[in-house]
C-alpha positions as CSV (number, residue, x, y, z in Angstrom):
1,M,-4.2,277.3,65.8
2,D,-0.8,277.1,66.5
3,R,1.7,278.5,63.7
4,I,5.8,278.6,63.5
5,R,8.0,282.0,63.5
6,I,11.3,281.8,61.8
7,R,13.6,285.3,61.7
8,G,16.5,284.6,59.1
9,G,19.9,284.9,58.8
10,R,21.4,283.1,61.9
11,G,23.8,280.4,61.4
12,L,23.4,277.0,63.0
13,S,26.0,275.1,64.5
14,G,26.3,271.6,67.0
15,S,24.6,268.5,67.1
16,V,20.7,267.2,66.4
17,R,19.3,264.0,67.1
18,V,16.8,262.4,64.9
19,S,14.1,261.1,66.4
20,G,12.9,257.4,65.1
21,S,11.0,256.5,62.1
22,K,7.6,257.6,61.8
23,N,7.4,255.3,57.9
24,G,8.9,252.4,59.8
25,A,6.3,252.4,62.8
26,L,3.6,252.7,61.0
27,P,3.9,249.8,59.9
28,I,5.1,247.5,62.8
29,L,2.7,249.4,64.8
30,A,-0.4,247.8,62.4
31,A,1.7,244.2,62.9
32,V,0.8,244.3,66.4
33,L,-2.8,242.6,65.3
34,L,-0.7,239.8,63.8
35,I,1.3,239.0,67.6
36,D,-0.1,237.2,70.5
37,G,1.2,238.8,73.7
38,P,3.3,242.1,74.8
39,V,5.5,243.7,72.2
40,V,8.0,246.3,73.5
41,L,8.5,249.0,70.8
42,R,11.6,251.5,71.8
43,N,12.6,254.6,69.9
44,V,9.0,255.3,68.5
45,P,8.5,259.1,67.7
46,R,5.2,261.1,69.7
47,L,3.8,262.3,66.4
48,T,0.5,263.1,65.3
49,D,0.5,260.4,63.2
50,V,1.8,257.8,66.0
51,L,-0.9,258.5,67.8
52,N,-3.8,258.7,65.6
53,L,-2.9,254.6,64.7
54,L,-2.9,254.0,68.3
55,R,-6.0,255.6,68.5
56,I,-7.4,253.3,65.1
57,L,-5.6,250.1,66.7
58,E,-7.4,251.0,70.6
59,R,-10.7,250.6,68.9
60,L,-9.4,246.7,67.3
61,G,-8.8,246.0,70.7
62,V,-5.4,246.8,71.1
63,T,-4.2,248.0,74.6
64,Y,-0.8,250.0,75.4
65,T,1.3,251.8,77.6
66,W,4.0,254.6,77.4
67,L,6.8,253.0,79.6
68,D,8.8,256.2,79.0
69,E,8.4,259.1,76.9
70,S,9.7,256.8,73.3
71,T,9.0,253.5,74.9
72,L,5.4,251.1,74.5
73,E,4.4,248.1,76.0
74,I,1.8,247.1,73.6
75,E,-0.4,243.9,72.6
76,A,-3.0,242.8,70.6
77,K,-6.1,241.5,73.4
78,D,-9.5,241.7,71.9
79,K,-9.2,240.0,68.6
80,T,-13.0,240.0,67.8
81,V,-12.9,243.3,66.7
82,Y,-12.2,243.5,63.0
83,T,-14.1,247.1,61.3
84,A,-11.6,250.2,61.0
85,P,-14.1,252.5,61.1
86,Y,-13.9,256.2,58.8
87,D,-14.0,258.9,61.6
88,L,-10.6,257.5,62.4
89,V,-9.0,256.3,59.2
90,R,-9.9,259.0,57.3
91,T,-7.5,261.4,59.9
92,M,-4.3,259.6,57.8
93,R,-4.2,257.5,54.5
94,A,-1.4,255.3,56.6
95,S,-4.1,253.9,58.7
96,F,-5.1,251.8,55.6
97,V,-2.1,249.3,56.5
98,V,-4.0,247.8,59.1
99,L,-6.3,245.6,56.5
100,G,-3.8,243.2,56.0
101,P,-2.6,242.4,59.4
102,L,-6.2,242.4,60.8
103,W,-7.8,239.6,58.0
104,A,-4.6,237.6,58.3
105,R,-5.0,237.3,62.3
106,R,-8.8,237.6,63.0
107,G,-10.1,236.2,59.4
108,V,-11.8,238.9,58.4
109,A,-11.4,242.6,58.1
110,Q,-13.5,245.9,57.3
111,V,-11.6,249.3,57.0
112,S,-12.8,252.1,56.0
113,F,-11.7,253.1,52.3
114,P,-8.9,256.2,52.8
115,G,-9.1,259.6,50.9
116,G,-6.5,261.1,48.8
117,C,-4.0,263.4,49.9
118,V,-3.5,267.1,49.1
119,F,-0.7,266.7,46.5
120,G,-3.0,263.9,44.3
121,H,-4.8,260.7,44.4
122,R,-2.5,257.8,46.2
123,P,-4.7,254.6,45.2
124,V,-4.9,251.1,47.0
125,D,-5.3,248.9,43.9
126,L,-2.1,247.5,44.3
127,H,-3.2,246.5,48.0
128,L,-5.9,244.7,47.1
129,K,-4.8,242.9,44.4
130,G,-2.4,241.5,46.4
131,L,-4.1,240.5,49.2
132,A,-6.8,238.9,46.3
133,S,-3.6,236.9,45.6
134,L,-3.4,235.6,49.1
135,G,-6.6,234.0,48.3
136,G,-8.7,237.2,50.3
137,Q,-12.4,237.5,48.9
138,V,-12.7,241.5,48.7
139,E,-15.8,243.6,48.6
140,M,-16.4,247.4,48.2
141,T,-19.8,248.5,49.8
142,N,-20.7,251.6,51.6
143,G,-17.1,253.5,51.9
144,Y,-15.7,250.2,53.0
145,V,-13.4,247.9,52.3
146,S,-13.8,244.1,53.6
147,I,-12.1,241.0,52.9
148,T,-12.9,237.3,54.3
149,G,-11.7,234.0,53.7
150,A,-8.2,232.0,55.0
151,P,-4.7,233.8,53.6
152,R,-3.0,231.1,51.7
153,G,0.5,232.0,49.9
154,G,1.2,232.2,46.8
155,V,2.9,234.7,44.2
156,V,2.0,237.9,44.1
157,F,3.5,240.7,41.8
158,L,3.2,244.5,43.0
159,G,4.3,246.8,40.8
160,G,2.8,249.6,39.3
161,N,2.8,252.5,37.2
162,M,5.0,254.7,39.9
163,G,7.1,251.6,40.7
164,S,6.8,249.3,44.1
165,T,4.2,250.6,46.6
166,V,5.5,250.8,50.2
167,L,2.6,250.2,52.4
168,G,0.9,248.1,49.6
169,T,3.8,246.1,50.0
170,A,3.7,246.2,53.9
171,N,-0.2,245.2,53.9
172,V,0.4,241.9,51.7
173,L,3.9,241.0,53.6
174,M,1.8,241.1,57.2
175,A,-1.0,238.9,55.7
176,A,1.5,236.3,54.1
177,T,2.8,235.6,57.6
178,L,-0.2,233.7,58.8
179,A,-0.7,232.5,55.5
180,K,-0.9,228.3,54.9
181,G,2.0,227.4,52.6
182,T,4.6,230.2,50.9
183,T,3.9,233.4,49.0
184,W,6.8,234.9,46.9
185,L,6.1,238.9,46.8
186,E,8.0,240.4,43.5
187,S,8.6,243.7,42.9
188,A,8.5,244.6,46.8
189,A,9.0,248.0,47.4
190,M,13.1,248.0,49.0
191,E,12.9,251.0,51.4
192,P,14.4,250.3,54.7
193,E,11.3,251.1,56.4
194,I,10.2,247.5,54.4
195,E,13.2,245.7,55.5
196,D,12.6,247.3,59.2
197,L,9.3,245.6,58.8
198,C,10.8,242.3,58.0
199,H,13.1,241.9,60.4
200,F,10.7,242.6,63.2
201,L,8.2,240.2,62.0
202,N,11.6,237.3,61.8
203,A,12.1,238.3,65.4
204,C,8.4,237.7,66.3
205,G,8.6,234.4,65.0
206,A,8.2,234.7,60.9
207,R,9.7,232.9,58.1
208,I,11.1,235.8,55.9
209,K,13.6,235.6,53.0
210,G,15.4,237.4,50.8
211,I,14.6,241.0,52.9
212,G,16.5,243.9,51.2
213,G,15.7,243.3,47.9
214,H,12.5,243.3,45.6
215,L,11.8,239.4,45.8
216,L,10.4,238.6,49.7
217,E,9.5,234.7,50.4
218,I,7.4,234.3,53.3
219,E,6.9,231.0,54.8
220,G,3.7,231.2,56.6
221,V,3.4,230.2,59.9
222,D,0.5,229.2,63.0
223,T,1.6,231.7,65.1
224,L,3.5,235.2,65.8
225,H,5.0,235.7,69.3
226,G,5.8,239.1,71.2
227,C,9.4,240.6,71.1
228,E,11.5,244.0,72.5
229,W,12.5,246.0,69.2
230,S,14.2,249.5,68.5
231,M,12.8,251.5,65.6
232,I,15.6,252.8,63.1
233,P,16.2,256.2,62.8
234,D,13.7,258.6,60.6
235,R,15.9,259.1,57.3
236,I,13.7,262.1,56.5
237,E,14.0,263.4,59.8
238,A,17.7,263.4,59.2
239,G,17.2,264.5,55.5
240,T,15.7,267.7,56.5
241,F,18.0,268.9,59.2
242,L,21.1,268.3,56.8
243,C,19.4,270.6,53.8
244,G,18.9,273.3,56.6
245,A,22.5,273.2,57.9
246,I,23.5,273.4,53.7
247,L,21.1,276.3,52.9
248,T,22.4,278.3,55.9
249,N,26.3,276.9,55.8
250,S,27.0,275.7,59.2
251,D,28.6,273.3,60.3
252,V,25.9,270.8,62.1
253,K,26.8,266.9,62.7
254,V,22.9,265.1,62.5
255,E,23.0,262.7,65.1
256,A,21.4,259.0,65.6
257,A,21.1,259.1,61.8
258,Q,21.9,256.3,59.5
259,P,24.1,257.5,56.5
260,M,23.4,254.3,54.3
261,H,20.1,255.2,53.8
262,L,20.4,258.2,52.8
263,L,23.5,257.9,49.9
264,A,21.2,258.9,46.8
265,V,20.5,262.8,48.6
266,I,24.1,262.8,49.8
267,D,24.9,262.4,46.4
268,R,23.0,265.0,45.1
269,M,24.5,267.5,47.7
270,R,27.6,266.8,47.6
271,A,27.5,267.5,43.5
272,A,26.0,270.5,44.6
273,G,29.4,271.7,46.4
274,A,28.0,270.4,49.8
275,D,30.9,269.5,52.1
276,I,29.0,265.7,53.9
277,E,30.7,263.6,56.5
278,I,29.7,260.4,56.9
279,G,30.4,258.0,60.1
280,K,28.8,254.7,61.0
281,D,25.9,256.8,62.9
282,F,25.9,260.3,61.8
283,I,25.8,262.8,59.0
284,R,27.6,266.3,59.4
285,N,27.5,269.0,56.9
286,R,30.9,271.2,57.2
287,P,30.5,275.0,55.6
288,T,32.6,275.6,52.7
289,S,34.0,278.9,51.6
290,L,33.3,278.2,48.1
291,G,30.3,280.4,48.0
292,R,27.2,279.3,47.1
293,L,25.4,275.8,46.2
294,K,25.6,274.8,42.5
295,A,22.3,273.9,40.9
296,V,21.9,270.4,40.5
297,D,18.9,268.1,38.8
298,V,17.0,266.1,41.1
299,T,14.7,263.0,40.0
300,T,12.4,261.3,42.7
301,M,12.3,257.5,42.3
302,P,11.9,254.1,44.5
303,Y,14.7,253.6,47.3
304,P,17.1,253.3,47.0
305,G,16.8,256.7,44.8
306,F,16.4,259.8,45.5
307,P,12.9,260.1,47.8
308,T,9.8,261.7,46.9
309,D,9.6,262.8,51.1
310,L,12.5,264.9,50.4
311,Q,12.0,266.8,46.9
312,A,10.1,270.1,48.9
313,Q,13.3,270.4,51.4
314,F,15.6,269.7,48.3
315,M,13.7,272.6,46.5
316,A,14.1,274.7,49.6
317,L,17.9,274.3,49.1
318,M,18.0,274.8,45.2
319,A,16.2,277.6,45.5
320,T,19.3,279.6,46.8
321,A,21.4,278.0,44.4
322,E,23.7,279.5,41.8
323,G,22.0,278.8,37.8
324,V,19.1,276.9,37.3
325,S,18.2,273.1,38.4
326,V,15.1,270.5,37.3
327,I,13.1,268.5,40.0
328,T,10.8,266.1,38.1
329,E,8.4,263.7,40.8
330,K,8.1,260.7,39.2
331,I,6.3,259.2,42.6
332,Y,3.5,261.9,42.7
333,P,3.4,264.1,40.0
334,E,1.1,266.6,41.6
335,R,3.4,266.9,44.5
336,F,4.6,270.7,43.9
337,I,2.2,272.4,45.9
338,H,4.8,273.7,48.4
339,A,6.4,276.1,45.3
340,A,3.2,278.5,45.4
341,E,4.5,279.4,49.0
342,L,8.0,279.1,47.9
343,Q,7.0,281.7,45.6
344,R,6.1,283.9,47.9
345,L,8.9,284.1,50.2
346,G,11.0,285.2,46.7
347,A,11.5,281.7,45.1
348,R,11.6,281.6,41.3
349,I,10.2,278.0,40.3
350,R,8.0,277.4,36.9
351,R,6.0,274.0,36.5
352,E,6.2,272.3,33.5
353,G,4.2,268.8,33.4
354,P,6.0,266.9,36.6
355,S,8.9,269.1,37.0
356,A,9.6,272.4,38.5
357,I,12.7,274.5,36.8
358,I,14.2,276.9,40.0
359,E,16.6,279.6,39.0
360,G,18.5,280.0,42.2
361,T,18.8,283.7,43.6
362,T,20.1,285.1,46.9
363,D,17.1,287.5,48.0
364,L,14.7,285.4,49.4
365,R,12.2,287.4,52.0
366,G,10.5,286.5,54.7
367,A,6.0,286.6,54.8
368,P,3.4,284.8,56.2
369,V,2.9,280.9,54.0
370,M,0.7,278.3,54.4
371,A,2.0,274.2,54.8
372,S,0.0,272.4,52.5
373,D,1.5,269.0,53.6
374,L,3.8,267.4,56.1
375,R,7.3,267.8,53.7
376,A,6.0,270.8,52.2
377,S,5.3,272.3,56.2
378,A,9.4,271.3,56.6
379,S,10.6,272.9,53.2
380,L,9.1,276.4,54.6
381,V,10.6,276.4,57.7
382,L,13.7,275.7,55.8
383,A,13.5,278.6,53.2
384,G,12.7,281.1,56.9
385,L,15.6,280.0,57.6
386,V,17.7,282.1,55.0
387,A,15.0,284.7,54.1
388,D,15.5,288.0,55.1
389,G,13.0,289.2,58.0
390,H,10.6,286.6,60.0
391,T,8.4,284.2,58.0
392,D,5.1,282.7,59.9
393,V,4.2,279.2,58.2
394,R,0.7,278.5,59.3
395,R,-1.0,275.2,59.3
396,V,2.0,273.6,61.3
397,Y,-0.3,270.8,62.3
398,H,0.7,269.4,59.4
399,I,4.4,269.6,60.5
400,D,4.1,267.8,63.8
401,R,2.8,264.2,61.6
402,G,6.4,263.8,61.3
403,Y,8.4,266.2,62.7
404,E,8.8,265.8,66.7
405,R,9.0,269.0,68.0
406,I,10.9,270.3,65.1
407,E,11.2,273.9,66.6
408,H,12.8,272.3,69.5
409,K,15.5,271.0,67.8
410,L,16.4,273.7,65.5
411,Q,16.2,276.4,68.1
412,C,19.3,273.9,70.2
413,I,21.5,274.2,67.1
414,G,21.2,278.1,66.5
415,A,18.1,278.7,64.7
416,D,15.8,281.6,65.4
417,I,12.4,280.0,65.5
418,E,9.7,279.8,67.8
419,R,6.1,278.6,67.9
420,I,3.0,280.8,68.5
421,S,-0.4,279.2,69.9
422,E,-3.5,281.3,68.8
423,G,-6.4,281.4,70.2
């Protein structure tokens, strides 16, 4: 099992390029189930989650070829298979996003019920409610969700206790593209990844209006055709590298990034004293002479608010800031497992309900730590950049789910970091 070792105390400098969006690639790959003919997808990140979803799609009759390091040619050829089995779906919760397109194109779908996540239960009731509103006859037996019936348009409300559901929006949206009639999807998630999915589907012949807003209007069509598409940049990866640059007070340019997707994050970084420059396709942190960062409060919210997927990384940032900050998690209130591991490095963090209270310190020290999930692992790597001594992050298979060769990218901008393989 691999681990990542970081020797802290070195500054960073130079440019780092962001890969294609993991959270954008997954629903677009699932959407291939809707389409007749080949699709060429560019800027696809080679991540564990992407490769696992490709394995599931392969079981569902999809063939694909890597044309180069980040370009896929992919096509749903065998449209008779309709079951996504447990042995594959259990590897990643996001694979449940095949349910809507599988049912809409093949008239029946059977997908293993997804498990929970280490930071709490993430129910799929809104997915099923939305698909049922489109005429789906939903049954749950023996650990599987089955849907039959012909999709038809209608009014679907997707609001929930924690706001809109991103994967639920993707599932219902994709099914609606082939439904008979028009669908109005209210309280749709507005994340950039959903917006990009809409534009991709329209390029394939779908008729979706209201893109980027909370109300989507989808006029069903008979068929969708293939197209060529390039994935948007990964905003969470971009935000992670920015946190690393600010932590080390370094001049780092994050290239191939979309600043408009990170305005809430940049606002909090600037409030803490960071000098952030934004351009059309880059974000740059400039070193400051103001001393330590100032503590600022953050509350995670659905887009365009502060993303939950950058909460752990921002906690690492606040662990070294001057003063006391409060981070409140409104999306997944139990998503604080990384706090205990940051404490092993000397961070001063205490939990109070859905909030973490962080008293900044300049005395982080390297130690062996254990990653519990994807974004938690990134926060531990970031803290290791400024911790005295060396930090060993174990269970790095988590980080490979969402970061493409993170140790190589950090090495290229000056970090003393390496991946160590253990037998």
